[in-house]
TIVOKOL-118177 format. One record per residue (C-alpha): residue number from 0; residue in three letters; x, y, z. Coordinates in steps of 0.2 Angstrom, whole numbers. Each point is the difference from the previous one (the first is absolute). Example, Ala and Ser with C-alpha at 12.3 -4.5 7.8 and 13.67 -1.06 7.14 Angstrom:
2
<pt i="0" aa="ALA" xx="62" yy="-22" zz="39"/>
<pt i="1" aa="SER" xx="6" yy="17" zz="-3"/>
This chain:
217
<pt i="0" aa="MET" xx="-368" yy="72" zz="235"/>
<pt i="1" aa="SER" xx="6" yy="-10" zz="-15"/>
<pt i="2" aa="ASP" xx="0" yy="16" zz="-9"/>
<pt i="3" aa="VAL" xx="11" yy="10" zz="12"/>
<pt i="4" aa="ALA" xx="12" yy="-14" zz="0"/>
<pt i="5" aa="GLN" xx="1" yy="2" zz="-19"/>
<pt i="6" aa="GLU" xx="3" yy="18" zz="1"/>
<pt i="7" aa="HIS" xx="13" yy="-2" zz="15"/>
<pt i="8" aa="PRO" xx="8" yy="-17" zz="-1"/>
<pt i="9" aa="GLU" xx="16" yy="8" zz="10"/>
<pt i="10" aa="PHE" xx="-12" yy="0" zz="15"/>
<pt i="11" aa="PHE" xx="-6" yy="-18" zz="-2"/>
<pt i="12" aa="LYS" xx="11" yy="-15" zz="6"/>
<pt i="13" aa="PRO" xx="-6" yy="-16" zz="-9"/>
<pt i="14" aa="THR" xx="-4" yy="-15" zz="12"/>
<pt i="15" aa="PRO" xx="12" yy="-13" zz="1"/>
<pt i="16" aa="GLU" xx="-12" yy="-12" zz="-12"/>
<pt i="17" aa="GLU" xx="1" yy="11" zz="-13"/>
<pt i="18" aa="GLU" xx="19" yy="3" zz="1"/>
<pt i="19" aa="ALA" xx="2" yy="-19" zz="0"/>
<pt i="20" aa="ALA" xx="-12" yy="0" zz="-16"/>
<pt i="21" aa="ARG" xx="11" yy="13" zz="-8"/>
<pt i="22" aa="GLY" xx="16" yy="-9" zz="4"/>
<pt i="23" aa="ALA" xx="-8" yy="-16" zz="-9"/>
<pt i="24" aa="GLY" xx="-4" yy="8" zz="-14"/>
<pt i="25" aa="PHE" xx="17" yy="9" zz="-2"/>
<pt i="26" aa="ALA" xx="8" yy="-17" zz="1"/>
<pt i="27" aa="ALA" xx="-11" yy="-8" zz="-13"/>
<pt i="28" aa="VAL" xx="2" yy="14" zz="-11"/>
<pt i="29" aa="ALA" xx="20" yy="-1" zz="2"/>
<pt i="30" aa="ALA" xx="-2" yy="-20" zz="1"/>
<pt i="31" aa="GLY" xx="-9" yy="2" zz="-17"/>
<pt i="32" aa="THR" xx="12" yy="10" zz="-8"/>
<pt i="33" aa="SER" xx="16" yy="-9" zz="4"/>
<pt i="34" aa="GLU" xx="-10" yy="-16" zz="-9"/>
<pt i="35" aa="ASP" xx="-6" yy="8" zz="-14"/>
<pt i="36" aa="SER" xx="16" yy="9" zz="-5"/>
<pt i="37" aa="PRO" xx="13" yy="-9" zz="-10"/>
<pt i="38" aa="ALA" xx="17" yy="-6" zz="5"/>
<pt i="39" aa="VAL" xx="15" yy="8" zz="-7"/>
<pt i="40" aa="ASP" xx="6" yy="-10" zz="-15"/>
<pt i="41" aa="THR" xx="18" yy="0" zz="2"/>
<pt i="42" aa="LYS" xx="8" yy="-9" zz="-15"/>
<pt i="43" aa="PRO" xx="16" yy="-7" zz="1"/>
<pt i="44" aa="SER" xx="17" yy="9" zz="-7"/>
<pt i="45" aa="ASN" xx="14" yy="-4" zz="-9"/>
<pt i="46" aa="ARG" xx="9" yy="16" zz="2"/>
<pt i="47" aa="THR" xx="13" yy="-4" zz="13"/>
<pt i="48" aa="THR" xx="5" yy="-15" zz="-9"/>
<pt i="49" aa="ALA" xx="1" yy="9" zz="-15"/>
<pt i="50" aa="ALA" xx="10" yy="15" zz="4"/>
<pt i="51" aa="LEU" xx="13" yy="-12" zz="9"/>
<pt i="52" aa="VAL" xx="2" yy="-10" zz="-17"/>
<pt i="53" aa="ALA" xx="1" yy="14" zz="-10"/>
<pt i="54" aa="LEU" xx="13" yy="7" zz="12"/>
<pt i="55" aa="LEU" xx="9" yy="-17" zz="-3"/>
<pt i="56" aa="GLY" xx="0" yy="4" zz="-18"/>
<pt i="57" aa="GLY" xx="7" yy="16" zz="2"/>
<pt i="58" aa="ALA" xx="15" yy="-8" zz="10"/>
<pt i="59" aa="ILE" xx="1" yy="-12" zz="-14"/>
<pt i="60" aa="PHE" xx="1" yy="14" zz="-13"/>
<pt i="61" aa="ALA" xx="14" yy="8" zz="8"/>
<pt i="62" aa="VAL" xx="11" yy="-14" zz="1"/>
<pt i="63" aa="LEU" xx="-4" yy="-8" zz="-18"/>
<pt i="64" aa="TYR" xx="3" yy="19" zz="-5"/>
<pt i="65" aa="ALA" xx="18" yy="0" zz="9"/>
<pt i="66" aa="LEU" xx="4" yy="-16" zz="-9"/>
<pt i="67" aa="ALA" xx="-5" yy="6" zz="-16"/>
<pt i="68" aa="ALA" xx="13" yy="15" zz="2"/>
<pt i="69" aa="TRP" xx="12" yy="-11" zz="4"/>
<pt i="70" aa="GLY" xx="-2" yy="-11" zz="-14"/>
<pt i="71" aa="TYR" xx="-2" yy="16" zz="-11"/>
<pt i="72" aa="SER" xx="18" yy="5" zz="7"/>
<pt i="73" aa="ALA" xx="9" yy="-17" zz="-3"/>
<pt i="74" aa="ALA" xx="-8" yy="1" zz="-17"/>
<pt i="75" aa="ALA" xx="8" yy="17" zz="-3"/>
<pt i="76" aa="TRP" xx="18" yy="-6" zz="7"/>
<pt i="77" aa="LEU" xx="-1" yy="-15" zz="-12"/>
<pt i="78" aa="TYR" xx="-6" yy="11" zz="-15"/>
<pt i="79" aa="GLY" xx="3" yy="17" zz="4"/>
<pt i="80" aa="SER" xx="17" yy="10" zz="-7"/>
<pt i="81" aa="SER" xx="0" yy="9" zz="16"/>
<pt i="82" aa="SER" xx="3" yy="-16" zz="11"/>
<pt i="83" aa="GLU" xx="17" yy="-2" zz="-8"/>
<pt i="84" aa="GLY" xx="15" yy="1" zz="15"/>
<pt i="85" aa="THR" xx="-13" yy="-1" zz="12"/>
<pt i="86" aa="GLU" xx="-4" yy="-16" zz="11"/>
<pt i="87" aa="ALA" xx="-16" yy="-9" zz="-1"/>
<pt i="88" aa="ALA" xx="-4" yy="2" zz="17"/>
<pt i="89" aa="ALA" xx="5" yy="18" zz="4"/>
<pt i="90" aa="PHE" xx="-9" yy="5" zz="-17"/>
<pt i="91" aa="ILE" xx="-15" yy="-10" zz="5"/>
<pt i="92" aa="GLN" xx="-2" yy="6" zz="18"/>
<pt i="93" aa="GLU" xx="3" yy="19" zz="-6"/>
<pt i="94" aa="ARG" xx="-14" yy="1" zz="-13"/>
<pt i="95" aa="SER" xx="-13" yy="-11" zz="11"/>
<pt i="96" aa="VAL" xx="1" yy="9" zz="17"/>
<pt i="97" aa="SER" xx="1" yy="17" zz="-13"/>
<pt i="98" aa="PHE" xx="-17" yy="-6" zz="-6"/>
<pt i="99" aa="LEU" xx="-7" yy="-5" zz="16"/>
<pt i="100" aa="LEU" xx="3" yy="17" zz="6"/>
<pt i="101" aa="THR" xx="-10" yy="10" zz="-13"/>
<pt i="102" aa="PRO" xx="-17" yy="5" zz="0"/>
<pt i="103" aa="VAL" xx="-2" yy="-12" zz="-15"/>
<pt i="104" aa="TYR" xx="0" yy="-14" zz="13"/>
<pt i="105" aa="TRP" xx="-5" yy="3" zz="16"/>
<pt i="106" aa="LEU" xx="-15" yy="12" zz="-7"/>
<pt i="107" aa="THR" xx="-6" yy="-13" zz="-11"/>
<pt i="108" aa="VAL" xx="1" yy="-13" zz="15"/>
<pt i="109" aa="PHE" xx="-11" yy="12" zz="9"/>
<pt i="110" aa="ALA" xx="-13" yy="3" zz="-13"/>
<pt i="111" aa="PHE" xx="-2" yy="-16" zz="-5"/>
<pt i="112" aa="THR" xx="-3" yy="-7" zz="18"/>
<pt i="113" aa="LEU" xx="-12" yy="14" zz="4"/>
<pt i="114" aa="TYR" xx="-9" yy="-5" zz="-17"/>
<pt i="115" aa="PHE" xx="-1" yy="-17" zz="4"/>
<pt i="116" aa="VAL" xx="-5" yy="3" zz="17"/>
<pt i="117" aa="LEU" xx="-15" yy="11" zz="-5"/>
<pt i="118" aa="LEU" xx="-6" yy="-13" zz="-13"/>
<pt i="119" aa="ALA" xx="0" yy="-14" zz="12"/>
<pt i="120" aa="ILE" xx="-11" yy="11" zz="13"/>
<pt i="121" aa="LEU" xx="-11" yy="5" zz="-14"/>
<pt i="122" aa="VAL" xx="-3" yy="-18" zz="-7"/>
<pt i="123" aa="ASN" xx="-1" yy="-8" zz="17"/>
<pt i="124" aa="THR" xx="-9" yy="-16" zz="-1"/>
<pt i="125" aa="GLY" xx="-3" yy="3" zz="-19"/>
<pt i="126" aa="HIS" xx="6" yy="-13" zz="-14"/>
<pt i="127" aa="TRP" xx="18" yy="-4" zz="-7"/>
<pt i="128" aa="ARG" xx="-5" yy="8" zz="-16"/>
<pt i="129" aa="SER" xx="-1" yy="16" zz="9"/>
<pt i="130" aa="PHE" xx="17" yy="-1" zz="3"/>
<pt i="131" aa="VAL" xx="3" yy="-5" zz="-18"/>
<pt i="132" aa="LEU" xx="-9" yy="15" zz="-8"/>
<pt i="133" aa="TRP" xx="6" yy="14" zz="13"/>
<pt i="134" aa="GLY" xx="17" yy="-6" zz="2"/>
<pt i="135" aa="LEU" xx="3" yy="6" zz="-18"/>
<pt i="136" aa="LEU" xx="-4" yy="18" zz="8"/>
<pt i="137" aa="VAL" xx="13" yy="-3" zz="12"/>
<pt i="138" aa="ALA" xx="13" yy="-5" zz="-12"/>
<pt i="139" aa="VAL" xx="-6" yy="17" zz="-10"/>
<pt i="140" aa="LEU" xx="2" yy="11" zz="17"/>
<pt i="141" aa="THR" xx="16" yy="-7" zz="3"/>
<pt i="142" aa="TYR" xx="8" yy="2" zz="-15"/>
<pt i="143" aa="ALA" xx="-5" yy="19" zz="-1"/>
<pt i="144" aa="THR" xx="7" yy="1" zz="17"/>
<pt i="145" aa="ALA" xx="16" yy="-7" zz="-6"/>
<pt i="146" aa="ILE" xx="0" yy="13" zz="-13"/>
<pt i="147" aa="GLY" xx="-3" yy="14" zz="10"/>
<pt i="148" aa="ALA" xx="13" yy="-7" zz="13"/>
<pt i="149" aa="GLY" xx="13" yy="-1" zz="-14"/>
<pt i="150" aa="LEU" xx="-5" yy="19" zz="-3"/>
<pt i="151" aa="LEU" xx="3" yy="5" zz="17"/>
<pt i="152" aa="THR" xx="17" yy="-9" zz="1"/>
<pt i="153" aa="VAL" xx="5" yy="10" zz="-15"/>
<pt i="154" aa="ARG" xx="-7" yy="16" zz="6"/>
<pt i="155" aa="ALA" xx="-11" yy="3" zz="-14"/>
<pt i="156" aa="TRP" xx="-5" yy="18" zz="4"/>
<pt i="157" aa="THR" xx="19" yy="4" zz="-2"/>
<pt i="158" aa="LEU" xx="-2" yy="-5" zz="-19"/>
<pt i="159" aa="THR" xx="-9" yy="7" zz="-14"/>
<pt i="160" aa="TYR" xx="-17" yy="-7" zz="-6"/>
<pt i="161" aa="SER" xx="9" yy="-9" zz="-14"/>
<pt i="162" aa="GLU" xx="14" yy="-7" zz="10"/>
<pt i="163" aa="ALA" xx="-12" yy="-7" zz="13"/>
<pt i="164" aa="ILE" xx="-12" yy="-8" zz="-12"/>
<pt i="165" aa="GLU" xx="16" yy="-7" zz="-11"/>
<pt i="166" aa="PHE" xx="7" yy="-8" zz="17"/>
<pt i="167" aa="MET" xx="-18" yy="-7" zz="5"/>
<pt i="168" aa="TRP" xx="-2" yy="-8" zz="-18"/>
<pt i="169" aa="ARG" xx="19" yy="-7" zz="-2"/>
<pt i="170" aa="GLY" xx="6" yy="-1" zz="16"/>
<pt i="171" aa="ILE" xx="-13" yy="-6" zz="12"/>
<pt i="172" aa="ALA" xx="-16" yy="-5" zz="-7"/>
<pt i="173" aa="PHE" xx="8" yy="-16" zz="-9"/>
<pt i="174" aa="ASN" xx="13" yy="-2" zz="13"/>
<pt i="175" aa="PRO" xx="2" yy="-19" zz="4"/>
<pt i="176" aa="LEU" xx="-2" yy="3" zz="19"/>
<pt i="177" aa="VAL" xx="-15" yy="11" zz="-3"/>
<pt i="178" aa="LEU" xx="-8" yy="-15" zz="-10"/>
<pt i="179" aa="VAL" xx="5" yy="-12" zz="13"/>
<pt i="180" aa="ALA" xx="-10" yy="11" zz="12"/>
<pt i="181" aa="VAL" xx="-15" yy="-2" zz="-12"/>
<pt i="182" aa="VAL" xx="1" yy="-19" zz="-1"/>
<pt i="183" aa="LEU" xx="1" yy="-1" zz="18"/>
<pt i="184" aa="SER" xx="-13" yy="11" zz="3"/>
<pt i="185" aa="ARG" xx="-12" yy="-10" zz="-11"/>
<pt i="186" aa="GLU" xx="6" yy="-17" zz="6"/>
<pt i="187" aa="ILE" xx="-1" yy="3" zz="20"/>
<pt i="188" aa="PRO" xx="-18" yy="5" zz="0"/>
<pt i="189" aa="ILE" xx="-5" yy="-14" zz="-11"/>
<pt i="190" aa="TRP" xx="10" yy="-15" zz="11"/>
<pt i="191" aa="LEU" xx="-4" yy="9" zz="16"/>
<pt i="192" aa="GLY" xx="-18" yy="4" zz="-4"/>
<pt i="193" aa="GLY" xx="-5" yy="-17" zz="-1"/>
<pt i="194" aa="TRP" xx="6" yy="-3" zz="18"/>
<pt i="195" aa="ILE" xx="-10" yy="14" zz="6"/>
<pt i="196" aa="ALA" xx="-15" yy="-7" zz="-11"/>
<pt i="197" aa="LEU" xx="3" yy="-18" zz="7"/>
<pt i="198" aa="LYS" xx="-3" yy="7" zz="17"/>
<pt i="199" aa="ALA" xx="-13" yy="11" zz="-5"/>
<pt i="200" aa="ARG" xx="-10" yy="-15" zz="-8"/>
<pt i="201" aa="LYS" xx="-3" yy="-6" zz="18"/>
<pt i="202" aa="TYR" xx="-7" yy="14" zz="7"/>
<pt i="203" aa="ARG" xx="-12" yy="2" zz="-18"/>
<pt i="204" aa="ASP" xx="-5" yy="-18" zz="4"/>
<pt i="205" aa="ALA" xx="-4" yy="4" zz="19"/>
<pt i="206" aa="ASP" xx="-10" yy="13" zz="-6"/>
<pt i="207" aa="GLN" xx="-10" yy="-10" zz="-11"/>
<pt i="208" aa="ALA" xx="-3" yy="-13" zz="14"/>
<pt i="209" aa="SER" xx="-7" yy="14" zz="11"/>
<pt i="210" aa="ALA" xx="-11" yy="6" zz="-12"/>
<pt i="211" aa="THR" xx="-7" yy="-19" zz="-4"/>
<pt i="212" aa="GLU" xx="-3" yy="-2" zz="17"/>
<pt i="213" aa="GLU" xx="-9" yy="18" zz="2"/>
<pt i="214" aa="ILE" xx="-12" yy="-5" zz="-15"/>
<pt i="215" aa="ALA" xx="-2" yy="-19" zz="8"/>
<pt i="216" aa="VAL" xx="-6" yy="7" zz="14"/>
């Protein structure tokens, strides 16, 4: 009878006792699996705070860059020969507004904000020295973007190669406003990066305390 039941199990219904024993076995296996399986360790993340602080840094960059353009225009009115016969307010406003409408301003602001946000997200719960070190890369990329924006402003594709190179080195590469962008893009990640790292330290301390408790247990 047992051989027939084994060869054709579809014709033989198990008894209630066998069903109960089988269910208890499945429950024990499931319980053992859930107990043995490790819990998912979700480490705390500082990315949201870091990204928000980096966006704030982009806003600060935009304001300070605009103020630098205003100051540069004021200096041009005081010491430039082209300002003769022009009122200071009109001259400064015209030059400042015209600069703020160029790609050198708004594209550089956008690029710095993007670079800083990416750096903040990648560093996450890292140390302040990461912002000091990699902030230099942000400054270099911002500088390269400002140069490219200057070439875009003068439509470099309409110039000859020698004219474009000459403008890049004499007209844009060492322009005071471009150099101001480099300084700002270097300093802002350092100072605001310290703020991000201070917040990240709390996450690192909490993670270390949790690891110490697990070892003690």
